[in-house]
C-alpha positions in Angstrom: -5.7 15.1 -35.6 -5.1 14.1 -31.9 -5.1 16.9 -29.4 -2.1 17.2 -27.1 -4.2 15.8 -24.2 -5.4 12.9 -26.2 -1.8 12.1 -27.4 -0.5 12.3 -23.8 -3.4 10.1 -22.6 -2.6 7.4 -25.2 1.1 7.6 -24.5 0.8 7.2 -20.8 -1.8 4.5 -21.3 0.7 2.5 -23.4 3.5 3.0 -20.8 1.0 1.9 -18.1 0.2 -1.2 -20.0 3.9 -2.1 -20.1 4.6 -1.0 -16.5 1.7 -3.1 -15.0 1.8 -5.8 -17.7 2.8 -9.4 -17.3 6.6 -8.8 -17.3 6.5 -6.4 -14.3 4.0 -8.7 -12.4 6.3 -11.7 -13.0 9.3 -9.6 -11.9 7.7 -8.5 -8.7 6.3 -12.0 -7.9 9.6 -13.6 -9.0 11.7 -11.3 -6.9 9.5 -12.0 -3.8 9.7 -15.8 -4.5 13.5 -15.6 -5.0 14.0 -13.7 -1.7 11.6 -16.0 0.2 13.7 -19.1 -1.0 16.9 -17.3 -0.2 15.6 -16.6 3.3 14.5 -20.2 3.7 10.9 -19.2 4.2 11.9 -17.2 7.3 9.1 -14.5 6.9 6.4 -17.2 7.0 8.1 -19.1 9.9 8.5 -15.9 11.9 5.0 -14.4 11.7 4.5 -15.0 15.4 7.9 -13.2 16.1 6.7 -10.3 13.9 3.6 -9.8 16.0 5.6 -10.0 19.2 8.0 -7.4 17.8 5.1 -5.1 17.0 3.8 -5.4 20.6 7.3 -4.7 22.0 7.8 -1.9 19.5 5.2 0.3 21.2 8.1 1.7 23.3 11.3 3.3 22.1 14.5 1.5 23.4 16.7 3.5 25.7 19.8 3.1 23.4 17.9 2.9 20.1 18.2 5.8 17.6 15.3 7.2 15.6 12.5 9.8 15.6 9.5 7.6 16.3 8.8 4.2 18.0 8.9 1.0 15.8 5.1 0.7 16.3 4.5 4.3 15.1 6.8 3.5 12.1 4.7 0.5 11.2 1.4 2.4 11.7 2.8 5.2 9.4 3.4 2.4 6.8 0.0 1.0 7.3 -1.5 4.5 7.1 -0.1 4.7 3.6 -0.9 1.2 2.5 -4.3 0.6 4.0 -6.3 2.8 1.7 -8.7 2.7 -1.2 -6.9 -0.4 -2.5 -8.3 -2.4 0.4 -11.9 -1.5 -0.5 -12.0 -0.4 -4.1 -8.9 -2.3 -5.3 -10.0 -5.7 -4.0 -13.5 -5.1 -5.5 -12.0 -4.1 -8.9 -9.8 -7.3 -8.9 -12.8 -9.5 -8.3 -15.0 -7.6 -10.8 -12.5 -8.0 -13.6 -10.8 -11.3 -12.7 -13.5 -13.2 -10.8 -13.3 -14.7 -7.3 -10.0 -16.4 -8.2 -8.3 -13.0 -8.2 -8.4 -13.1 -4.4 -6.2 -16.3 -4.3 -3.6 -14.5 -6.4 -3.8 -11.5 -4.0 -2.9 -13.9 -1.2 0.0 -15.3 -3.1 1.3 -11.8 -3.8 1.1 -11.0 -0.1 2.9 -14.2 1.1 5.9 -13.7 -1.2 5.6 -9.9 -0.7 6.4 -10.4 3.0 9.9 -11.5 2.0 10.1 -8.4 -0.4 8.9 -6.0 2.3 11.3 -7.6 4.9 14.3 -7.0 2.6 13.2 -3.5 1.7 13.0 -2.5 5.4 16.3 -4.2 6.4 18.2 -2.4 3.7 16.4 0.9 4.3 17.4 0.8 8.0 20.9 -0.6 7.5 21.8 2.1 5.0 19.9 5.0 6.5 21.7 8.3 7.2 21.1 11.5 9.1 20.1 14.7 7.3 21.4 18.1 8.3 18.5 18.4 10.9 19.8 15.3 12.6 16.7 13.2 11.5 17.1 9.8 10.0 16.4 9.3 6.3 16.2 6.0 4.5 14.6 4.0 1.7 15.5 2.5 -1.6 17.3 5.6 -2.8 19.7 5.5 0.3 20.1 1.7 0.0 21.2 2.2 -3.6 23.5 5.1 -2.9 25.2 3.7 0.2 24.9 0.0 -0.7 25.6 -0.2 -4.4 27.9 2.9 -4.6 28.1 6.1 -6.6 28.0 4.4 -10.1 24.4 3.3 -9.2 23.3 6.7 -7.9 21.3 7.4 -11.0 19.0 4.5 -10.0 18.4 6.0 -6.6 17.6 9.4 -8.3 15.2 7.6 -10.6 13.3 6.1 -7.7 13.1 9.4 -5.9 11.7 11.2 -9.0 9.1 8.5 -9.6 8.1 8.4 -5.9 8.2 12.2 -5.5 5.7 12.8 -8.4 3.6 9.6 -7.9 2.8 10.6 -4.3 0.8 13.7 -5.5 -1.5 11.4 -7.5 -1.6 8.0 -5.8 -1.2 9.2 -2.3 -3.0 12.6 -2.4 -5.4 13.7 -5.2 -6.7 10.2 -6.0 -7.3 9.5 -2.3 -9.2 12.8 -1.5 -11.2 12.3 -4.7 -12.3 8.9 -3.5 -13.3 10.4 -0.1 -15.2 13.3 -1.7 -17.1 11.1 -4.2 -18.1 8.6 -1.4 -19.2 11.4 1.0 -21.2 13.1 -1.7 -23.0 10.0 -2.8 -23.7 8.7 0.7 -24.3 11.9 2.7 -24.7 14.6 0.1 -21.6 16.5 1.3 -20.4 18.9 -1.4 -17.0 17.9 -3.0 -15.4 21.2 -2.1 -16.3 20.9 1.6 -14.5 17.6 1.8 -11.5 19.1 0.0 -11.2 22.1 2.3 -11.8 20.2 5.6 -9.3 17.5 4.5 -6.7 20.2 3.5 -7.0 21.8 7.0 -6.7 18.5 8.9 -3.8 17.2 6.8 -2.0 20.5 7.1 -2.3 20.5 10.9 -0.7 17.0 11.0 2.1 17.1 8.4 3.4 20.5 9.3 4.5 18.8 12.6 6.7 16.4 10.7 7.2 12.7 11.2 6.7 12.8 15.0 3.2 14.2 14.6 2.4 11.9 11.6 3.6 8.9 13.7 1.6 9.9 16.7 -1.6 10.4 14.7 -1.1 7.2 12.7 -0.5 5.2 16.0 -3.9 6.5 17.3 -6.0 6.2 14.2 -4.7 3.2 12.2 -5.2 0.4 14.9 -8.7 1.7 15.6 -9.7 1.9 11.9 -8.3 -1.5 11.1 -10.0 -3.3 14.0 -13.3 -1.5 13.3 -13.3 -2.4 9.7 -12.4 -6.1 10.4 -15.2 -6.3 13.0 -17.7 -4.8 10.5 -16.4 -7.3 7.8 -16.8 -10.2 10.3 -20.4 -9.2 10.8 -20.9 -9.6 7.0 -19.3 -13.0 7.1 -21.3 -14.1 10.1 -24.5 -13.1 8.3 -23.4 -15.1 5.2 -21.7 -17.9 7.2 -23.4 -20.8 5.3 -22.0 -19.4 2.0 -18.4 -19.3 3.2 -17.5 -22.9 2.0 -19.0 -22.1 -1.4 -17.1 -18.8 -1.6 -13.8 -20.5 -0.8 -14.5 -23.1 -3.4 -15.2 -20.4 -6.0 -11.9 -18.6 -5.0 -9.7 -21.7 -5.2 -11.4 -23.2 -8.3 -11.3 -20.1 -10.4 -7.7 -19.2 -9.5 -6.9 -22.0 -11.9 -9.9 -22.4 -14.2 -11.8 -19.8 -16.3 -15.1 -18.6 -14.9 -18.1 -18.2 -17.2 -20.3 -15.1 -17.5 -23.0 -14.9 -14.9 -25.4 -12.1 -13.9 -23.7 -8.8 -14.6 -20.2 -10.5 -14.6 -18.7 -10.8 -18.0 -16.6 -13.9 -17.3 -12.8 -14.1 -16.9 -9.9 -16.2 -18.1 -7.3 -17.5 -15.6 -4.8 -14.9 -16.9 -7.3 -12.1 -15.9 -7.5 -13.6 -12.3 -3.8 -13.7 -12.1 -3.2 -10.3 -13.6 -5.8 -8.3 -11.6 -5.2 -10.3 -8.4 -1.4 -9.6 -8.5 -1.7 -6.0 -9.7 -4.3 -5.0 -7.1 -2.5 -6.9 -4.4 0.7 -5.0 -5.1 -1.3 -1.7 -5.3 -2.8 -2.5 -1.9 0.3 -3.7 0.1 3.0 -1.9 -1.9 5.4 -4.9 -1.5 8.1 -4.4 -4.2 7.6 -0.6 -4.5 10.1 0.2 -1.7 7.9 2.7 0.1 7.7 1.0 3.5 11.4 1.3 4.2 11.1 5.2 4.0 8.9 5.3 7.1 10.6 2.4 8.9 14.0 4.1 8.6 12.6 6.8 11.0 11.8 4.2 13.7 14.0 3.8 16.8 16.0 0.6 16.5 19.3 -1.0 17.2 19.0 -3.6 14.5 17.8 -3.6 10.9 16.5 -7.2 11.2 14.1 -6.2 14.0 12.8 -3.4 11.9 12.4 -5.8 8.9 10.4 -8.3 11.0 8.0 -5.5 12.1 7.9 -4.1 8.5 6.9 -7.4 6.8 3.9 -7.6 9.1 2.4 -4.6 7.3 1.9 -6.8 4.2 0.3 -9.6 6.3 -2.1 -7.2 8.0 -2.9 -5.2 4.8 -3.7 -8.1 2.5 -4.0 -11.4 4.4 -6.3 -9.8 7.0 -8.0 -6.6 5.6 -8.2 -7.4 1.9 -9.4 -10.9 2.7 -12.2 -9.5 4.8 -13.3 -7.3 1.8 -12.9 -10.1 -0.8 -14.8 -12.7 1.2 -17.5 -10.2 2.0 -18.0 -9.5 -1.7 -18.0 -13.2 -2.7 -20.1 -14.5 0.2 -22.8 -11.9 -0.1 -23.2 -12.9 -3.8 -22.8 -9.3 -5.2 -19.6 -10.1 -7.0 -21.5 -11.1 -10.2 -23.7 -7.9 -10.1 -21.7 -6.0 -12.7 -20.7 -3.3 -10.2 -17.0 -2.5 -9.6 -14.8 -0.6 -7.2 -16.0 0.9 -4.0 -19.7 0.5 -5.2 -19.2 -3.3 -5.2 -17.8 -3.4 -1.7 -20.6 -1.0 -0.5 -23.2 -3.3 -2.0 -21.7 -6.3 -0.1 -22.0 -4.5 3.2 -25.4 -3.0 2.5 -26.9 -6.4 1.5 -25.7 -7.9 4.7 -26.4 -5.0 7.0 -29.4 -3.1 5.4 -29.6 0.6 6.2 -26.1 0.9 7.8 -23.8 -1.3 5.7 -23.2 1.2 2.9 -22.6 4.0 5.4 -20.0 1.9 7.4 -18.2 1.2 4.2 -18.2 4.8 3.2 -16.8 6.0 6.5 -14.1 3.2 6.4 -13.1 4.4 2.9 -12.9 8.0 4.1 -10.6 7.2 7.1 -8.5 4.8 5.0 -8.0 7.4 2.3 -7.3 10.2 4.9 -4.5 8.1 6.6 -3.0 7.3 3.2 -2.6 11.0 2.4 -0.7 11.3 5.7 1.6 8.3 5.1 2.4 9.2 1.5 3.1 12.8 2.4 6.1 11.5 4.3 7.2 9.2 1.5 7.1 12.1 -1.0 8.9 14.4 1.4 11.8 12.1 1.8 12.0 11.5 -2.0 12.3 15.3 -2.6 14.7 15.7 0.3 17.0 13.1 -1.4 16.9 15.1 -4.6 17.0 18.7 -3.3 18.0 18.6 0.3 16.1 19.6 3.5 15.4 23.1 2.1 12.7 21.5 0.0 10.7 20.3 3.0 8.6 23.3 3.8 7.7 24.2 0.2 6.9 20.5 -0.4 4.5 20.4 2.6 2.8 23.6 1.4 2.3 22.3 -2.1 1.1 18.9 -0.8 -1.6 20.5 1.3 -2.6 23.0 -1.4 -3.4 20.4 -4.1 -5.8 18.5 -1.8 -8.9 20.7 -2.6 -8.2 20.4 -6.4 -8.1 16.6 -6.0 -11.5 16.6 -4.4 -13.3 18.6 -7.1 -11.4 17.4 -10.3 -11.9 14.7 -12.8 -8.8 12.6 -12.2 -8.8 10.0 -15.0 -5.5 11.2 -16.4 -3.9 12.0 -13.0 -4.9 8.5 -11.8 -3.3 7.0 -14.9 -0.1 9.0 -14.6 0.3 8.3 -10.9 -0.4 4.6 -11.3 2.3 4.5 -14.0 4.9 6.3 -11.8 3.9 4.2 -8.9 4.7 1.1 -10.9 8.0 2.6 -12.2 9.1 2.9 -8.5 9.4 -0.9 -8.4 12.2 -1.2 -11.0 15.0 0.6 -9.1 13.8 -1.0 -5.9 13.7 -4.6 -7.3 17.2 -4.2 -8.9 18.7 -3.1 -5.6 16.9 -5.9 -3.7 18.4 -8.6 -5.9 21.9 -7.1 -5.9 21.9 -6.6 -2.1 20.1 -9.8 -1.2 23.4 -11.5 0.0 23.8 -8.8 2.6 20.2 -9.2 3.8 20.8 -13.0 4.2 24.0 -12.4 6.2 22.4 -9.8 8.5 19.4 -12.2 9.0 21.6 -15.2 9.8 23.8 -13.2 12.2 20.8 -11.8 14.0 19.1 -15.2 14.6 22.3 -16.9 15.5 22.8 -14.3 18.3 19.1 -14.2 19.4 17.7 -17.7 19.0 
């Protein structure tokens, strides 16, 4: 006779298999490809424009409305997306799908730029002010104000999935990764990490989006640049192996790879499945979350926000995940049989003996910390949509209070449930993106006709 917990575990496992199975991955990739074609490859052609917009977005416009600068909005998005997925997620994809998984992560990111662009354009275009006078936006508002009252249930579904998923994927799972890494590398007790993280996160999020944006703008650029530089050191050390690594990545994206060393071998379908799933987990293109933060940014035009927002996917996956993936393949540890953060740590340690593992651990800690900040805002706006602004203070208190429990708990079931809810966020978002895509095309065309 199954216990209640075993039954729940099996049930959620089956739902998770459906949510992250081939149909959902095809839907997310297919929607991104459809939007990219509809936009005539504009996101790829305008990467330079996107970087220029980020640079200009450091300052709030005199006439633009919003709570934080466009740059702070992007850094808040990157705070949420650049997390354990960039270190543990990439390693897991390669451990299960082989080096070819990295190629499919790149494909996910390139079409994901179109998805992220459309998410942000719609979030900003349909944003509204709450009763405190602050801007609120995201897929739930795009659905409510863009598709009309008969589709409101879809916006409510997104907010419920996002509101609960955040506590797992954006909070307990992140602090758990931090605590485990600090305990194994520096022998810091789990509870100490939990309490210190709770205090630091509390000091930031109780100040609302303005304080989150300010901290993200200070911390995220530094952590991204520092991690990329450390990764480049690994690549320089293994420079002669880079051509061989690229050959492995491109070859095994389309042909099976045999078992070698501790690696069990993988079919092409495994490379596609794990590459796409971990890519989406890392950059969140298709989940709709980015628009929630971008809607708080000062802007006069939704297209400008979209151009800045889509660069989050480029930075997250094409730059940061590529550094992790290439480091793992070049250093030769990909076939060791290790997985997750341990595999990434091994790549850094082999290339920088004595300090590589510590650098990777500290990177993981900072990445996870900023993810808790970014997701706190996503969850807050989901609950605000459902219950109004009166939910804000209780939500922030609960968000901070669960952090220590995440640090000391066994989170297998919480991880599974949160991963499932995270995937379910994609369904309402993708439906609204497809239905509202003609509006995005019109807004984009009008903007570039006026500004080119």
